[in-house]
Backbone as JSON, one array per atom type, in Angstrom:
{
  "sequence": "MILGRNPLYKLWKGTIAKNLKRRRFDKMMSLIDLPNDRPVKVLEVGCANGKDFIQFAAEKNYEIWGVDIKEYDIEEKVNFQVADAANLPFEDKSFDVVVSVGLLEHIEPMEKLCEAIKEFERVGKHLVHVVPSVSTFIEPHCAKIRFPLRLHRNMMSEQVGMPLHLNFFTEHTWTKFSGFNGCDIKRFYYLPPFIKNTVIYK",
  "N": [[-11.51, -32.77, 18.77], [-10.79, -29.45, 17.9], [-12.68, -27.8, 15.46], [-11.8, -25.6, 13.87], [-9.05, -25.93, 13.9], [-8.54, -28.07, 12.34], [-6.85, -29.33, 9.55], [-8.19, -29.87, 7.04], [-10.51, -28.39, 7.36], [-9.41, -25.8, 7.48], [-8.39, -25.7, 4.83], [-10.78, -25.78, 3.48], [-12.12, -23.38, 4.33], [-10.22, -21.49, 3.58], [-9.63, -21.74, 0.87], [-11.35, -23.44, -0.87], [-14.0, -22.74, -0.07], [-13.87, -20.02, -0.51], [-13.51, -19.86, -3.29], [-15.92, -20.94, -4.13], [-17.7, -19.04, -3.15], [-16.91, -16.82, -4.64], [-17.62, -17.66, -7.2], [-20.41, -17.74, -6.79], [-20.86, -15.0, -6.3], [-20.17, -13.98, -8.82], [-22.23, -15.15, -10.37], [-24.52, -13.97, -9.19], [-24.22, -11.21, -9.87], [-24.18, -11.3, -12.6], [-26.87, -11.44, -13.28], [-28.18, -9.08, -13.45], [-28.47, -5.8, -15.04], [-26.15, -3.42, -14.72], [-24.93, -0.02, -14.37], [-22.17, 0.97, -16.42], [-20.69, 3.17, -16.77], [-19.97, 4.66, -14.6], [-19.17, 4.52, -11.01], [-20.72, 1.78, -9.4], [-23.22, 1.85, -7.03], [-23.64, -0.05, -4.26], [-25.46, -1.93, -1.86], [-24.99, -4.11, 0.79], [-27.08, -5.99, 2.77], [-27.12, -7.32, 5.99], [-24.38, -7.94, 6.13], [-22.34, -8.91, 7.75], [-19.05, -10.01, 8.29], [-18.21, -9.49, 5.72], [-17.41, -11.52, 4.04], [-18.96, -13.01, 2.34], [-19.89, -11.44, 0.22], [-18.9, -8.73, 0.0], [-16.09, -8.86, -0.06], [-15.58, -9.64, -2.67], [-16.92, -7.71, -4.21], [-15.35, -5.58, -3.68], [-13.31, -5.81, -5.38], [-14.26, -4.8, -7.72], [-15.43, -1.92, -9.6], [-17.07, -0.6, -7.49], [-19.05, 1.35, -5.3], [-19.23, 0.66, -2.09], [-21.61, -0.22, 0.44], [-22.47, -1.38, 3.62], [-24.66, -2.99, 5.89], [-25.46, -4.2, 9.11], [-26.99, -5.97, 11.9], [-25.42, -5.8, 14.09], [-22.11, -4.65, 15.12], [-19.32, -5.15, 13.02], [-15.96, -6.12, 12.08], [-14.53, -5.31, 9.07], [-12.45, -6.08, 6.43], [-12.2, -4.91, 3.91], [-12.6, -1.81, 2.09], [-15.38, -0.09, 3.03], [-18.52, 1.46, 3.52], [-19.87, 1.28, 6.49], [-22.74, 0.61, 8.52], [-24.5, 0.16, 11.52], [-27.57, -1.27, 11.5], [-31.11, -2.07, 11.22], [-32.55, -4.49, 9.14], [-35.26, -4.12, 8.56], [-35.68, -1.5, 8.72], [-34.15, 0.59, 7.16], [-31.66, 3.09, 6.99], [-31.75, 4.91, 4.75], [-32.3, 6.94, 1.75], [-35.0, 6.74, -0.61], [-34.46, 4.58, -3.39], [-31.66, 4.8, -3.25], [-29.53, 3.17, -3.97], [-27.85, 1.4, -6.6], [-28.04, -1.36, -6.53], [-29.38, -3.66, -4.21], [-28.3, -6.15, -2.08], [-28.4, -9.42, -0.54], [-27.11, -12.2, 1.23], [-27.88, -15.28, 2.33], [-29.5, -14.26, 4.37], [-32.3, -13.72, 4.59], [-33.65, -16.04, 5.32], [-33.33, -16.13, 8.03], [-34.8, -14.08, 9.25], [-37.31, -13.22, 11.46], [-40.36, -12.36, 13.27], [-42.78, -13.24, 10.7], [-43.9, -10.87, 9.95], [-41.9, -9.02, 10.26], [-40.06, -9.95, 8.35], [-41.49, -9.34, 6.0], [-41.53, -6.57, 6.11], [-38.77, -5.99, 5.91], [-38.17, -6.92, 3.29], [-39.75, -5.1, 1.83], [-38.3, -2.82, 2.42], [-35.88, -3.29, 1.14], [-36.71, -3.17, -1.54], [-37.54, -0.55, -1.6], [-35.2, 1.04, -1.24], [-33.46, 0.22, -3.26], [-32.6, 0.11, -6.77], [-32.2, -2.13, -8.19], [-32.44, -5.6, -7.25], [-30.88, -8.33, -5.6], [-30.95, -11.34, -4.14], [-29.96, -14.03, -2.17], [-31.04, -17.15, -1.08], [-31.53, -20.21, 0.77], [-32.35, -23.01, -1.3], [-35.5, -24.62, -1.39], [-35.38, -27.16, -2.38], [-32.89, -28.07, -1.88], [-30.34, -30.59, -1.27], [-28.59, -30.93, 0.94], [-28.76, -29.0, 3.79], [-26.93, -26.23, 4.46], [-26.68, -24.75, 6.86], [-27.11, -26.41, 9.0], [-26.11, -28.83, 8.22], [-27.85, -30.98, 7.49], [-29.65, -33.58, 5.87], [-32.12, -33.08, 3.42], [-33.4, -31.18, 4.92], [-35.3, -28.97, 4.68], [-37.7, -30.28, 4.1], [-38.66, -31.48, 6.42], [-40.82, -32.04, 9.15], [-42.57, -29.37, 10.92], [-41.96, -29.31, 13.7], [-39.51, -30.43, 13.81], [-37.87, -28.75, 12.46], [-35.68, -27.37, 13.48], [-32.39, -26.7, 14.75], [-29.43, -27.13, 16.73], [-27.14, -24.57, 17.29], [-24.26, -23.39, 18.47], [-25.38, -23.67, 20.97], [-27.85, -22.4, 20.79], [-31.23, -22.3, 19.59], [-31.71, -22.9, 16.16], [-33.59, -21.31, 13.91], [-35.13, -21.51, 10.79], [-36.36, -20.14, 7.72], [-38.07, -21.52, 5.09], [-39.11, -21.3, 1.83], [-41.0, -21.97, -1.18], [-39.87, -21.17, -4.54], [-41.97, -19.94, -5.89], [-43.45, -18.91, -3.73], [-41.74, -17.04, -2.6], [-41.83, -14.97, -4.53], [-44.29, -13.86, -4.0], [-44.16, -12.05, -1.92], [-44.63, -8.62, -1.27], [-42.57, -6.77, -1.75], [-41.01, -8.16, -3.55], [-42.44, -8.26, -5.91], [-42.6, -8.76, -9.4], [-40.04, -9.79, -9.51], [-37.51, -12.07, -10.75], [-36.55, -15.54, -10.66], [-33.82, -17.67, -9.95], [-32.29, -20.81, -9.83], [-29.39, -22.28, -8.54], [-26.51, -24.34, -8.19], [-24.67, -24.15, -5.42], [-22.74, -25.83, -4.2], [-22.26, -28.3, -6.12], [-23.37, -31.73, -6.15], [-24.89, -31.1, -4.05], [-25.64, -28.77, -2.44], [-27.96, -26.36, -2.97], [-28.82, -23.16, -4.09], [-31.27, -20.49, -4.12], [-31.83, -17.65, -6.13], [-33.14, -14.48, -5.95], [-34.17, -11.9, -7.95], [-34.1, -8.69, -9.59]],
  "CA": [[-10.66, -31.83, 18.02], [-11.44, -28.13, 17.49], [-12.89, -27.8, 14.04], [-10.99, -24.56, 13.27], [-7.65, -26.4, 13.76], [-8.47, -29.21, 11.42], [-6.32, -28.88, 8.27], [-9.2, -29.89, 6.0], [-11.39, -27.22, 7.56], [-8.72, -24.65, 7.04], [-8.4, -25.71, 3.4], [-12.18, -25.43, 3.02], [-12.37, -21.96, 4.58], [-9.21, -20.65, 2.93], [-9.51, -21.89, -0.62], [-12.53, -23.99, -1.5], [-15.17, -21.93, 0.19], [-13.77, -18.68, -1.13], [-13.8, -20.03, -4.69], [-17.4, -21.15, -4.27], [-18.37, -17.74, -2.93], [-16.6, -16.0, -5.78], [-18.5, -18.14, -8.25], [-21.74, -17.28, -6.44], [-20.87, -13.57, -6.56], [-20.26, -13.71, -10.28], [-23.57, -15.53, -10.81], [-25.43, -12.95, -8.72], [-24.06, -9.94, -10.54], [-24.5, -11.51, -14.02], [-28.26, -11.51, -13.52], [-28.74, -7.74, -13.56], [-27.73, -4.84, -15.76], [-25.69, -2.33, -13.91], [-24.26, 1.02, -15.18], [-20.75, 0.76, -16.57], [-20.05, 4.46, -17.04], [-19.79, 5.32, -13.31], [-19.15, 3.53, -10.0], [-21.97, 1.22, -9.0], [-23.47, 2.02, -5.6], [-24.19, -1.31, -3.9], [-25.66, -2.13, -0.44], [-25.3, -5.5, 1.23], [-27.79, -6.05, 4.05], [-26.67, -8.5, 6.7], [-23.08, -8.17, 5.48], [-21.43, -9.53, 8.69], [-17.6, -9.64, 8.09], [-17.95, -9.13, 4.33], [-16.74, -12.6, 3.31], [-19.88, -13.63, 1.37], [-20.14, -10.63, -0.94], [-18.1, -7.49, -0.04], [-14.67, -9.09, -0.47], [-15.51, -9.7, -4.1], [-17.4, -6.43, -4.68], [-14.25, -4.61, -3.49], [-12.43, -5.96, -6.57], [-14.89, -4.14, -8.82], [-15.57, -0.42, -9.44], [-18.23, -0.42, -6.74], [-19.09, 2.03, -4.02], [-19.91, -0.35, -1.25], [-22.2, 0.03, 1.69], [-22.9, -2.59, 4.3], [-25.32, -2.86, 7.16], [-25.81, -5.44, 9.87], [-27.65, -5.68, 13.15], [-24.38, -5.51, 15.05], [-20.85, -4.13, 14.57], [-18.35, -6.11, 12.5], [-14.74, -5.61, 11.45], [-14.52, -5.67, 7.67], [-11.12, -5.78, 5.93], [-12.26, -4.11, 2.73], [-13.13, -0.44, 2.25], [-16.85, -0.15, 2.98], [-19.3, 2.38, 4.38], [-20.63, 0.34, 7.31], [-23.64, 1.1, 9.53], [-25.37, -0.79, 12.28], [-29.01, -1.02, 11.19], [-32.07, -3.2, 11.11], [-33.05, -4.7, 7.77], [-36.63, -3.7, 8.39], [-35.72, -0.03, 8.89], [-32.87, 1.01, 6.62], [-31.49, 4.54, 7.13], [-31.35, 5.47, 3.42], [-33.4, 7.52, 0.95], [-35.58, 5.9, -1.69], [-33.66, 4.36, -4.53], [-30.28, 5.27, -3.0], [-28.49, 2.22, -4.44], [-28.04, 0.7, -7.84], [-28.47, -2.71, -6.29], [-29.3, -4.07, -2.83], [-28.1, -7.6, -2.05], [-28.23, -10.16, 0.73], [-26.67, -13.57, 1.03], [-28.15, -16.04, 3.51], [-30.07, -13.42, 5.4], [-33.78, -13.73, 4.67], [-34.17, -17.21, 6.0], [-33.17, -15.97, 9.48], [-35.58, -13.01, 9.77], [-38.67, -13.56, 11.93], [-41.47, -13.1, 12.73], [-43.09, -13.02, 9.29], [-44.19, -9.45, 9.69], [-40.6, -8.31, 10.11], [-39.52, -10.3, 7.04], [-42.25, -8.55, 5.03], [-41.05, -5.13, 6.2], [-37.41, -5.97, 5.38], [-38.28, -7.02, 1.81], [-40.21, -3.85, 1.37], [-37.27, -1.86, 2.5], [-34.94, -3.55, 0.03], [-37.32, -2.66, -2.79], [-37.62, 0.91, -1.49], [-33.9, 1.76, -1.37], [-32.69, -0.28, -4.36], [-33.12, 0.1, -8.11], [-32.16, -3.55, -8.5], [-32.36, -6.47, -6.08], [-30.28, -9.7, -5.78], [-31.01, -11.91, -2.79], [-29.65, -15.47, -2.16], [-31.66, -17.87, 0.01], [-31.43, -21.69, 0.53], [-33.44, -23.63, -2.1], [-36.31, -25.62, -0.69], [-35.01, -28.44, -2.92], [-31.42, -28.45, -1.6], [-30.16, -31.89, -0.72], [-28.06, -30.71, 2.25], [-28.96, -27.68, 4.28], [-25.6, -25.94, 4.97], [-26.68, -24.17, 8.21], [-27.04, -27.45, 9.98], [-25.57, -30.05, 7.54], [-28.78, -32.08, 7.54], [-30.17, -33.97, 4.57], [-33.49, -32.78, 3.13], [-33.9, -30.4, 6.12], [-36.5, -28.17, 4.45], [-38.87, -31.15, 3.98], [-38.99, -32.05, 7.67], [-41.98, -31.49, 9.87], [-42.32, -28.14, 11.6], [-41.33, -29.45, 15.09], [-38.09, -30.88, 13.62], [-37.12, -27.78, 11.63], [-34.73, -26.6, 14.37], [-31.12, -27.36, 15.05], [-28.63, -26.39, 17.75], [-25.98, -23.92, 16.83], [-23.68, -22.67, 19.62], [-26.22, -23.73, 22.08], [-29.08, -21.63, 20.57], [-32.01, -22.9, 18.51], [-31.59, -22.24, 14.8], [-34.84, -21.2, 13.12], [-34.87, -21.18, 9.38], [-37.53, -20.04, 6.88], [-37.88, -22.15, 3.72], [-40.25, -21.07, 0.98], [-40.71, -22.33, -2.59], [-39.56, -20.04, -5.38], [-43.27, -19.27, -6.14], [-43.88, -18.19, -2.56], [-40.89, -15.83, -2.45], [-42.29, -13.9, -5.45], [-45.53, -13.32, -3.5], [-43.86, -10.94, -1.01], [-44.92, -7.42, -2.06], [-41.32, -6.16, -2.2], [-40.43, -8.95, -4.6], [-43.23, -8.29, -7.08], [-41.82, -8.52, -10.64], [-38.7, -10.41, -9.43], [-37.32, -13.35, -11.37], [-35.93, -16.56, -9.78], [-32.8, -18.53, -10.57], [-31.72, -21.78, -8.95], [-28.07, -22.68, -8.97], [-25.8, -25.18, -7.22], [-23.51, -23.59, -4.67], [-21.81, -26.96, -4.14], [-22.92, -29.45, -6.85], [-24.8, -31.65, -6.42], [-25.41, -31.19, -2.69], [-26.16, -27.56, -1.87], [-28.55, -25.55, -4.0], [-29.36, -21.83, -3.67], [-32.23, -19.73, -4.92], [-31.54, -16.24, -6.29], [-34.33, -13.65, -6.25], [-33.52, -10.75, -8.53], [-34.79, -7.82, -10.64]],
  "C": [[-11.49, -30.56, 17.76], [-11.47, -28.01, 16.0], [-11.97, -26.81, 13.31], [-9.51, -24.92, 13.11], [-7.47, -27.52, 12.83], [-7.92, -28.72, 10.09], [-7.32, -28.87, 7.12], [-10.16, -28.77, 6.14], [-10.7, -25.94, 7.14], [-8.62, -24.53, 5.54], [-9.73, -25.29, 2.84], [-12.4, -23.91, 3.18], [-11.46, -21.06, 3.75], [-9.28, -20.63, 1.44], [-10.86, -22.27, -1.25], [-13.74, -23.14, -1.33], [-15.1, -20.57, -0.49], [-13.98, -18.8, -2.64], [-15.28, -20.21, -5.0], [-18.14, -19.81, -4.1], [-18.12, -16.78, -4.07], [-17.49, -16.37, -6.99], [-19.9, -17.7, -8.04], [-21.9, -15.78, -6.74], [-21.01, -13.26, -8.03], [-21.64, -14.06, -10.87], [-24.57, -14.47, -10.44], [-25.39, -11.75, -9.65], [-24.34, -10.09, -12.06], [-26.01, -11.47, -14.34], [-28.93, -10.16, -13.74], [-27.86, -6.85, -14.44], [-27.41, -3.67, -14.99], [-24.96, -1.29, -14.78], [-22.79, 0.7, -15.24], [-19.96, 2.04, -16.88], [-19.79, 5.25, -15.74], [-19.66, 4.17, -12.23], [-20.55, 3.09, -9.54], [-22.1, 1.35, -7.45], [-24.26, 0.79, -5.12], [-24.32, -1.38, -2.35], [-25.85, -3.61, -0.15], [-25.93, -5.38, 2.65], [-27.48, -7.4, 4.72], [-25.28, -8.94, 6.25], [-22.12, -8.89, 6.42], [-19.99, -9.1, 8.43], [-17.26, -9.44, 6.66], [-17.45, -10.31, 3.5], [-17.64, -13.28, 2.28], [-19.97, -12.77, 0.09], [-19.11, -9.46, -1.02], [-16.72, -7.73, -0.51], [-14.5, -9.14, -1.98], [-15.94, -8.38, -4.78], [-16.27, -5.41, -4.62], [-13.28, -4.71, -4.67], [-13.03, -5.21, -7.79], [-14.94, -2.63, -8.56], [-16.9, -0.08, -8.75], [-18.04, 0.5, -5.62], [-19.92, 1.22, -3.04], [-20.36, 0.18, 0.11], [-22.59, -1.24, 2.31], [-23.65, -2.24, 5.59], [-25.52, -4.21, 7.8], [-26.41, -4.98, 11.23], [-26.64, -5.43, 14.29], [-23.04, -5.13, 14.35], [-19.99, -5.34, 14.13], [-17.15, -5.44, 11.98], [-14.7, -6.17, 10.01], [-13.15, -5.22, 7.09], [-11.18, -4.79, 4.78], [-12.82, -2.71, 3.01], [-14.62, -0.49, 2.02], [-17.4, 0.88, 3.89], [-20.21, 1.5, 5.21], [-21.46, 1.1, 8.32], [-24.32, -0.02, 10.25], [-26.82, -0.35, 12.03], [-29.82, -2.29, 11.12], [-32.54, -3.3, 9.7], [-34.44, -4.17, 7.54], [-36.77, -2.21, 8.56], [-34.35, 0.55, 8.44], [-32.76, 2.52, 6.57], [-31.04, 5.19, 5.83], [-32.57, 6.01, 2.68], [-33.85, 6.55, -0.1], [-34.65, 5.84, -2.9], [-32.23, 4.92, -4.45], [-29.22, 4.45, -3.72], [-28.91, 1.66, -5.81], [-28.57, -0.72, -7.61], [-28.35, -2.97, -4.75], [-29.27, -5.62, -2.89], [-28.16, -8.11, -0.65], [-27.9, -11.6, 0.37], [-26.92, -14.33, 2.34], [-28.69, -15.26, 4.64], [-31.59, -13.69, 5.64], [-34.37, -14.9, 5.41], [-34.08, -17.13, 7.5], [-34.13, -14.92, 10.09], [-36.96, -13.48, 10.14], [-39.01, -12.5, 13.01], [-41.78, -12.7, 11.27], [-43.35, -11.55, 9.03], [-42.93, -8.65, 9.48], [-39.94, -8.68, 8.75], [-40.21, -9.54, 5.93], [-41.7, -7.14, 4.97], [-39.6, -5.06, 5.6], [-37.38, -6.01, 3.87], [-38.77, -5.73, 1.18], [-39.13, -2.8, 1.36], [-36.17, -2.08, 1.4], [-35.43, -2.97, -1.3], [-37.34, -1.12, -2.74], [-36.26, 1.59, -1.76], [-33.08, 1.31, -2.6], [-33.38, -0.19, -5.69], [-33.14, -1.34, -8.65], [-32.03, -4.35, -7.22], [-31.69, -7.81, -6.52], [-30.21, -10.28, -4.39], [-30.85, -13.47, -2.91], [-30.23, -16.09, -0.89], [-31.47, -19.39, -0.3], [-32.65, -22.13, -0.34], [-34.16, -24.66, -1.25], [-35.96, -27.04, -1.18], [-33.56, -28.83, -2.72], [-31.38, -29.83, -0.92], [-29.62, -31.79, 0.73], [-28.28, -29.25, 2.59], [-27.64, -27.24, 5.03], [-25.54, -25.35, 6.41], [-26.48, -25.26, 9.24], [-26.57, -28.81, 9.45], [-26.53, -31.21, 7.65], [-29.38, -32.3, 6.15], [-31.67, -33.74, 4.52], [-34.17, -32.06, 4.31], [-35.17, -29.62, 5.8], [-37.82, -29.03, 4.34], [-39.33, -31.77, 5.29], [-40.22, -31.36, 8.24], [-41.59, -30.28, 10.7], [-41.54, -28.32, 12.93], [-39.92, -29.85, 14.96], [-37.3, -29.91, 12.9], [-36.33, -26.82, 12.58], [-33.45, -27.39, 14.53], [-30.4, -26.54, 16.09], [-27.38, -25.89, 17.16], [-25.41, -23.07, 17.92], [-24.68, -22.59, 20.73], [-27.59, -23.02, 21.93], [-29.86, -22.32, 19.48], [-31.86, -22.12, 17.19], [-32.88, -22.42, 14.09], [-34.58, -20.84, 11.75], [-36.18, -21.17, 8.62], [-37.18, -20.67, 5.54], [-39.18, -21.91, 2.95], [-39.93, -21.57, -0.43], [-40.43, -20.98, -3.35], [-40.87, -19.21, -5.65], [-43.63, -18.45, -4.98], [-43.05, -16.91, -2.37], [-41.41, -14.69, -3.31], [-43.61, -13.31, -5.01], [-45.36, -12.24, -2.47], [-43.98, -9.67, -1.84], [-43.65, -6.77, -2.57], [-40.67, -6.9, -3.31], [-41.36, -9.1, -5.82], [-42.45, -7.92, -8.33], [-40.41, -9.13, -10.59], [-38.68, -11.68, -10.28], [-36.53, -14.26, -10.32], [-34.93, -17.36, -10.58], [-32.32, -19.51, -9.52], [-30.32, -22.07, -9.46], [-27.41, -23.51, -7.84], [-24.61, -24.39, -6.67], [-22.41, -24.59, -4.6], [-22.49, -28.17, -4.81], [-22.45, -30.81, -6.24], [-25.56, -31.62, -5.09], [-26.17, -29.95, -2.23], [-26.66, -26.64, -2.95], [-29.07, -24.28, -3.37], [-30.48, -21.4, -4.61], [-31.82, -18.24, -4.97], [-32.81, -15.57, -6.7], [-33.77, -12.35, -6.77], [-34.48, -9.94, -9.45], [-33.99, -6.57, -10.81]]
}
């Protein structure tokens, strides 16, 4: 059976997942103090089709920008650019907040990840980034139990015929990246009690 035609999958994508993403959005934005006397200028890096963050930001009084490594169609009104996370085409402190959801665990090699995090800090006054928690029970990318605790050679999965490489760091380690100096950490359950996220913010 094709997964996308399964009624339960359609229910998940259409209702349940959207509600979980909305809850995550609300949690992310509650962690920082944003101006309320003018439109908030927000950048999502790795925005894809906008379903993780932009669709909810569009309901707020936000001026939304999105970048991704390739072109995407986004239903909401957004200023979209194709750009590399490690080389953002914006001036210093251009945005009230720079966000990413499920992006940082995919960036490699390590040198590029370091450059991307520095770029986030350079262009944003505030940061909010969501990554998988190292203590998550189920890893949602590959639906495997305790995936972050596996040995290095087993920390790959097949997704559409391509190897899926994922970075997992403890909360303590994330705060050691130079662009995340001074950041706080919050763990929360995306799907209790199975899927746990880590939010890095300042």
